[in-house]
C-alpha positions, 0 to 999 in steps of 0.5 A: 428424451425418448429414444427408440432405435435411431429415432430420438424425440425431445420436448422442452425449451430451446436451451434444453433441446440444444443440450439434449442434442449434444448428449444424443450426438455423443451417444451416437459417437459411443460416449456414455450419457452419464458424463453429460448428466454429471456435468449438467447436475453440477451446472444446475447446482452452480446456477442456484448459488448467487456467489458463483453466478458470475465466475468461471465454472470450469474448475468445478466441472469434471474432466474425463480422460480417454483411456485407450488400452493398447493391445500388445501386437505379437512379434514377427517371431511369435507369428512365425512360430504360430504359422509353423505349428498350424502349417501341417495339414495332418492331425497330430499323432495319437497318444499311447493308451494308459494301462 
């Protein structure tokens, strides 16, 4: 996979092209490619094991959870206090000189 700006160049078999396309499209959607790379590495190892060839691999693949951190919205009182503090067009009075 070669990425330069918004242009992507991929070479390989059709199955690999489909996988690379999915990785690149998620990168454009702001999903880090390491999530796909980890699952691809695990699938490659599972494909080599003849006992697990006919089983469901979902239990081995990682499940990444979205972590949306909600920022606290300031209450109406806090907004009003901030607006009142900055409402004066004059600068604050000068502090007395230390002697």
